[in-house]
C-alpha positions, 0 to 999 in steps of 0.5 A: 640717412633720412628717408622722407616723402614729398609731403615733408618737403612741401612742409619745409617749403611752406615753413621757409615761406612763413619765416620769410614773410615774418622777417619781411614784416619785421624789416618793413616795420623797422623801415617805417619807424625811421624818422621822416620829419622833413615837411618838404621831403615828405610832400615830394615823397607823396608826389612820387608815391602818388605818381607811382601808384597812379601809373601802376593802377592804370598799367595793371588795368591794361594788363588785367584785360590782356590776361583775361583775353589770354586766359580765355584763349588758354581755356580753349586750346591748352593743354589740348583743344577743348573739343578733344579733351577733358574740359577740367584740364583746360580750366586748371590751365587757365586758373594756373595762368591767371594765378601766375599773373596775380602773384607776379602783380603782387610782387611788383606792388609790394616793391612799390609800397616799400620803396616809396616808404624807404626813399624819404627815410633814407634821404633824411638819414643821410644827415646822420651819416652813411651807415643809417641811410645805407641800412634803410635803403638795404632793408627796404630792398630786402623787404621786396626780395624776401616777399618776391621769393617767398611768394614765388615758392608759395605759388609753385608749391601750391600749384603742384600740391593742388593740381599734381600737374607739371603742365599746370606749373608751366601755365603758372610760369607763363602767367608770371612771365607774360605779366613780367614781360609787359610790366618790365617793358611798361615800367622801363619805358616810363622811367627812361622817358623821364630820365632821358628828358630830364638829363638832356634838357636839365644837364646838357642844355641848361647846366642845372643839377640832376634833381633840381626841383625847377626841372618839370621832369624831376618827379616823373624821373623819381617815379620812374625809378620805382615803377621800372627798377622796383616793380618791373624788376621785381616781376622780372625776377619773380618770373625768373625764379618761378621759371627755373623751378618750373623747368626743374620740376617738370623734369624731376616729375618725369624722372620720379615717374620712372623711378616710382618715387619723389626724390628729385621733386623733393630735392628741387623744393628742398634746395629752393627753400634752403636758398630762401633761408640762406637769403634771410640769414645773409640779409640779417648779417649785412652791415656797414661802418660809419665810413664803410664802402656800400658796394663792398657791403652789398657784395659781402652780403651776397658772398655770405648768402652763397656760403650759407646756401652751399653749407645748408644744401650740402647738409641736406644732400648728406642727410636725405636718402636719394639726394645725389651729390652730382646734382648738388655739384650741378647746383653749386656750379650754377651758383658759383658761375653766377657769382663770377659773372657778377664779379665780371660785371662789377669790373666793367661797371664799377667806377673804382675799376679801370674800364669806367675811368677809361671811358671817362677819359675818352669823354674828354674828346666828345660824346662820339668817343664816349659811345664808341668806348662804352659800346666796345667794352659792353660787347667785351663784357658779354663774352665772359658771361656767355662763356660762363653760362656755357661752362656751367651748362656743360659741367652740369650736363656731364656731372649728371649724365651718368646717373641715368637717362634724363639726368643730364638735362635735369642737372642743367635745370638744377644749375639754374635753380642754384644760380637763382637760389640766393635770388632773395638777396639779389632782388634786395640788392637790386631794389636798394638801387632805386631807393637810394637813387630816390633818396639822392634826388630827395636830398637835393630837392629838400635842400639837405646840404652838400654833405647829405647829397655826397652821401646819397651820391655814394650810395647811388653809385653803389646802387648802379654797380649792384643793379648792373651785377643783378641784371647780369645775374638774372640774365645769366640765370635766364640763360640756364633756365631756358636751356632747361625749358628747351629740354622740357620742350623736347620731353613734351614733344616726344610724349605727344609724338608717342601718343600720336604715333609720330617720330620722336625728337633726338636733337635739332640738325642745323642742316635741316631747313626747318631748323635753320628757318627757325634759328634765323627767325628766333635770332632776329626776335630779340633785336626787333623786340629791343628796337621796339622798346627803345623806339618807344622811349625815343618817341615818348622822350621827344614829347616830354622834351617838348613839354619841358621846353614849353614850361621853361619858356612859358612859366615866368621865373621857373628857369631863374628859380624864383620863390613860389614858382613850381613847374607842372610836374603832373604834365610830365608824369602824364606823358610818361604814363600815356606813352608807356601804356601805349607802347608796352603791349606791342613788343611783348605781343610781337615775341609771342606771335612770332613764336606761334607763326614759326611753330605753325609754319615749320612745326616742332623742329622749326621751334627747336631752332627758333628757341636756340637762335632766340636764346643765343641772340637774346643773351648776347644783346641783353648782357651787352645792353645791360653792361654798357648802360651801367658803364655809361651811367657810372662814367657820368657819376665818376666825372660828376665826382670831380674827375676830368673837369667835373660837373659842367665840363665838356667831358661831363656833357659827353658822359651825359649823352652816353648815359642817355643812350645807356638808359633805355639799354640797361633799364628798358630793353636789356633786362626785358630780353631775358623775360622775352626768351623765357616767355617764348620758351614757355609758349613753345612748351605749352603749344608743343602738342598743337605744333606737332599736330598742325603745321604747314611743313 
């Protein structure tokens, strides 16, 4: 057995980051050198790239102002009010928070940079067959996956190395989470505004193809795939990965302080670094044949990465003195449950499975039955994931509780680290989806022919399924992470209580009216938060539908597709941009303010109940909306493939309505909820000392 100090594991983490960045550069250069010769596709690609960059610039300006205001407030009150503490601690907290926002923004920007490069090349490669087109989409997504995970590991290691302060680490995580919350909300509102409007007017009213260049919203729709599903989801999963490591490191540092060593902190860094290495190997082994199944190829690479991670971490646990097999077991349970949740999600959202086909059959009877069946199956699909999260937490807790005091909750936090250990592969699979979705649109707008459209349709269908799986994976990981953050919250409250001479917290009694007040308040927040985002899409989409109608009515020859008649694409991009920027702040701010209000009214016990209610309600709604949206999307694609009457049939029109409802579910509200529950958990932990000292009850 080897004995190694924490510094060795810092070096291992930084070494893994260097390897990830080097391989990222190789993948980027490989994607860049692929053929991109079609002039028409090139021009459309430039429109998409410019639209995405314009939106990102405007969004980041808004978020920079918000982050600056938050940074000033943090400098004044955290970790304790500036007039009663060492001013340097508050400055460190502010700098950590701002660093988290910057790293999260970089993660989103990298995704946009690569996805708008890969989409045109994947479209042109479809002329050569599915193999090359798939590989471009997959490797383009992998660039983002490895860059995001490498950046998150680098950020966490750097903050802890330079500050030696786990509270600063929570500040870094809060910066990443708060920016991710607003980036995901803004990108989700942008993309679904365009998608819903384009589908309702184009497909349902006029019966024109999905990516017909006559549709004024078609470029905004393709821009939205990038700003919502790439930049937004990149920031989201960056936040999830950072939060899981931060929660584990907070508890690990506390345990190490009592043992006077750094074993548990070392284990967190070691496992996280090995997860990054496993993702690199898994990405390198991904392949597909000339007539291969893209969904199978994407899932196979995930299984390979999982196996490699388990072998590497088992080897590390055997080699390094102090690494406990119980903690390895907790990490393994988290990862395996994550994979199982992915398989369940696949069953409910893959068009090769019976659930999608049953919903497609129900669509024959009208859109009401599409909505009813999709809603029912969406709720059913949430149950296995919720039970899976509960089982993984229960097993991890019991597996580690006999090691010593505090290890039970540390086991749950390591289950979350395990579930997110292969997040590089998960993000890569997720970013693959919008790249091939764009490629499908470009193939149609560039007139590449029916065969190319069919190939990109197959790739897009796989992307929808895998995106649903990755959303389920990230939501489930967020569930375990916030349970860990609840443990971190209790630890911070008790540390402050001892210092102030107040009673410590053992648990949260539901018969306590303060806890019950917090529980009901917390359970209501995800529902209101989701409603605000969906209403944002609704209001914005209505404005865009009116603009599309105006252009079809006023631009002579547009509806007929006359040569040289081009819609005013920029008008629709502008509507999506302005609407998203208008709507992105209120929902996220509501969640943060609700947490502060409950804390100042009911104190630390009310916040305990608030977090429990928020976690349970949030996970249920997030899983339901993500899975039902993915189900409706692939129901539409299954019918478009020629089933139940195919394109233009009554079943198709009903399925488009279902997909329109599902769009803001799966790409706006659903995936934003897991970020919301992380944000309020971090706010609670950071404000715990203040809630303990100042509350009405």
